[in-house]
KOLSE-683060 format. One record per residue (C-alpha): residue number from 1; y, x negated, z negated. Coordinates in nm, 2 decimals. Example, Ala and Ser with C-alpha at 12.3 -4.5 7.8 and 13.67 -1.06 7.14 Angstrom:
REM residues 2
<site 1; <-0.45; -1.23; -0.78>>
<site 2; <-0.11; -1.37; -0.71>>
***
This chain:
REM residues 153
<site 1; <6.65; 2.35; 1.05>>
<site 2; <6.39; 2.14; 0.87>>
<site 3; <6.16; 1.89; 1.02>>
<site 4; <5.80; 1.89; 0.90>>
<site 5; <5.67; 1.54; 0.81>>
<site 6; <5.30; 1.50; 0.85>>
<site 7; <5.14; 1.39; 0.53>>
<site 8; <4.89; 1.10; 0.53>>
<site 9; <4.54; 1.22; 0.48>>
<site 10; <4.42; 1.16; 0.13>>
<site 11; <4.24; 0.82; 0.09>>
<site 12; <3.89; 0.81; -0.05>>
<site 13; <3.84; 0.62; -0.37>>
<site 14; <3.62; 0.38; -0.17>>
<site 15; <3.89; 0.27; 0.06>>
<site 16; <4.13; 0.19; -0.22>>
<site 17; <3.88; -0.03; -0.41>>
<site 18; <3.93; -0.41; -0.36>>
<site 19; <3.69; -0.55; -0.10>>
<site 20; <3.44; -0.81; -0.22>>
<site 21; <3.49; -1.12; 0.00>>
<site 22; <3.16; -1.29; -0.09>>
<site 23; <2.84; -1.29; 0.11>>
<site 24; <2.69; -0.95; 0.15>>
<site 25; <2.32; -1.01; 0.07>>
<site 26; <2.23; -0.65; 0.11>>
<site 27; <2.36; -0.65; 0.47>>
<site 28; <2.17; -0.97; 0.55>>
<site 29; <1.86; -0.83; 0.39>>
<site 30; <1.89; -0.52; 0.61>>
<site 31; <1.94; -0.73; 0.92>>
<site 32; <1.64; -0.95; 0.82>>
<site 33; <1.42; -0.64; 0.79>>
<site 34; <1.50; -0.53; 1.14>>
<site 35; <1.47; -0.87; 1.31>>
<site 36; <1.15; -0.97; 1.12>>
<site 37; <1.00; -0.63; 1.19>>
<site 38; <1.04; -0.69; 1.57>>
<site 39; <0.91; -1.05; 1.55>>
<site 40; <0.61; -0.94; 1.33>>
<site 41; <0.51; -0.68; 1.59>>
<site 42; <0.50; -0.95; 1.86>>
<site 43; <0.32; -1.20; 1.63>>
<site 44; <0.06; -0.95; 1.49>>
<site 45; <-0.03; -0.80; 1.83>>
<site 46; <-0.05; -1.14; 1.98>>
<site 47; <-0.28; -1.25; 1.70>>
<site 48; <-0.50; -0.94; 1.74>>
<site 49; <-0.51; -0.98; 2.12>>
<site 50; <-0.63; -1.34; 2.10>>
<site 51; <-0.88; -1.27; 1.82>>
<site 52; <-1.02; -0.95; 1.95>>
<site 53; <-0.98; -0.93; 2.32>>
<site 54; <-0.99; -1.28; 2.47>>
<site 55; <-1.32; -1.46; 2.53>>
<site 56; <-1.62; -1.29; 2.36>>
<site 57; <-1.40; -1.06; 2.16>>
<site 58; <-1.49; -0.98; 1.80>>
<site 59; <-1.83; -1.13; 1.84>>
<site 60; <-1.67; -1.48; 1.86>>
<site 61; <-1.50; -1.45; 1.53>>
<site 62; <-1.66; -1.70; 1.29>>
<site 63; <-1.58; -2.01; 1.09>>
<site 64; <-1.59; -2.23; 1.40>>
<site 65; <-1.34; -2.00; 1.58>>
<site 66; <-1.10; -2.02; 1.29>>
<site 67; <-1.15; -2.40; 1.27>>
<site 68; <-1.08; -2.43; 1.64>>
<site 69; <-0.76; -2.23; 1.61>>
<site 70; <-0.64; -2.42; 1.31>>
<site 71; <-0.70; -2.75; 1.50>>
<site 72; <-0.41; -2.65; 1.73>>
<site 73; <-0.05; -2.70; 1.60>>
<site 74; <0.06; -2.40; 1.81>>
<site 75; <-0.17; -2.16; 1.63>>
<site 76; <-0.09; -2.32; 1.29>>
<site 77; <0.28; -2.25; 1.34>>
<site 78; <0.20; -1.90; 1.48>>
<site 79; <0.01; -1.81; 1.17>>
<site 80; <0.25; -1.98; 0.93>>
<site 81; <0.54; -1.79; 1.10>>
<site 82; <0.35; -1.47; 1.07>>
<site 83; <0.27; -1.54; 0.70>>
<site 84; <0.63; -1.63; 0.61>>
<site 85; <0.78; -1.33; 0.79>>
<site 86; <0.53; -1.08; 0.65>>
<site 87; <0.55; -1.20; 0.29>>
<site 88; <0.94; -1.21; 0.29>>
<site 89; <0.95; -0.88; 0.47>>
<site 90; <0.72; -0.72; 0.22>>
<site 91; <0.89; -0.87; -0.08>>
<site 92; <1.23; -0.76; 0.04>>
<site 93; <1.10; -0.41; 0.10>>
<site 94; <0.95; -0.40; -0.25>>
<site 95; <1.28; -0.53; -0.39>>
<site 96; <1.46; -0.25; -0.22>>
<site 97; <1.22; 0.01; -0.37>>
<site 98; <1.26; -0.15; -0.72>>
<site 99; <1.64; -0.14; -0.69>>
<site 100; <1.62; 0.23; -0.58>>
<site 101; <1.39; 0.36; -0.85>>
<site 102; <1.40; 0.13; -1.15>>
<site 103; <1.70; 0.23; -1.36>>
<site 104; <1.68; -0.02; -1.65>>
<site 105; <1.86; -0.34; -1.55>>
<site 106; <1.64; -0.57; -1.75>>
<site 107; <1.32; -0.42; -1.61>>
<site 108; <1.47; -0.43; -1.26>>
<site 109; <1.56; -0.80; -1.30>>
<site 110; <1.21; -0.88; -1.43>>
<site 111; <1.04; -0.70; -1.14>>
<site 112; <1.26; -0.86; -0.88>>
<site 113; <1.19; -1.20; -1.02>>
<site 114; <0.82; -1.13; -1.03>>
<site 115; <0.83; -1.02; -0.67>>
<site 116; <1.02; -1.34; -0.57>>
<site 117; <0.79; -1.57; -0.76>>
<site 118; <0.47; -1.41; -0.63>>
<site 119; <0.60; -1.42; -0.27>>
<site 120; <0.71; -1.78; -0.31>>
<site 121; <0.37; -1.88; -0.46>>
<site 122; <0.18; -1.70; -0.18>>
<site 123; <0.40; -1.86; 0.09>>
<site 124; <0.34; -2.20; -0.06>>
<site 125; <-0.04; -2.15; -0.10>>
<site 126; <-0.08; -2.00; 0.25>>
<site 127; <0.12; -2.27; 0.42>>
<site 128; <-0.09; -2.54; 0.24>>
<site 129; <-0.41; -2.37; 0.35>>
<site 130; <-0.30; -2.36; 0.72>>
<site 131; <-0.18; -2.72; 0.74>>
<site 132; <-0.44; -2.89; 0.53>>
<site 133; <-0.74; -2.69; 0.66>>
<site 134; <-1.04; -2.92; 0.71>>
<site 135; <-1.36; -2.76; 0.84>>
<site 136; <-1.57; -3.06; 0.74>>
<site 137; <-1.46; -3.07; 0.37>>
<site 138; <-1.77; -3.02; 0.16>>
<site 139; <-2.02; -3.01; 0.45>>
<site 140; <-2.36; -3.14; 0.35>>
<site 141; <-2.66; -3.26; 0.56>>
<site 142; <-2.83; -2.92; 0.55>>
<site 143; <-2.52; -2.74; 0.69>>
<site 144; <-2.49; -2.61; 1.04>>
<site 145; <-2.17; -2.80; 1.08>>
<site 146; <-2.31; -3.14; 0.98>>
<site 147; <-2.36; -3.27; 1.34>>
<site 148; <-2.02; -3.15; 1.45>>
<site 149; <-1.84; -3.31; 1.16>>
<site 150; <-2.03; -3.64; 1.20>>
<site 151; <-1.93; -3.64; 1.57>>
<site 152; <-1.57; -3.58; 1.48>>
<site 153; <-1.56; -3.86; 1.21>>
***
């Protein structure tokens, strides 16, 4: 009498390859897209609600409204967080598209660098605008804001 010995199932080539022990940037990019997407929904709808529904609604949106919002550190950080998350989220999405569809490594590298540099530049510029916004800069005597800026000074 013979005893049948079960054979191990064949291993896929993926399972026999050595595992990379470094940081998995693609995994963290995937996680970032999910988390930032949820946060962006909250930030964007909060932004829209305050700007369009509270107070006089859309009729109140003018330079003074924006100046009033940017005078508050809460709204400065709200808008900066929205800016940062949206730009990094969008740049990461574009990077994924470039990696999927651009087959030439050199062109892919150039495009990914261009995406990174443009996102970094826009983040820097947008952050500077939010935190250095001065509604009285360049106001002259014939401006509607002259009396307000003189009272604040």
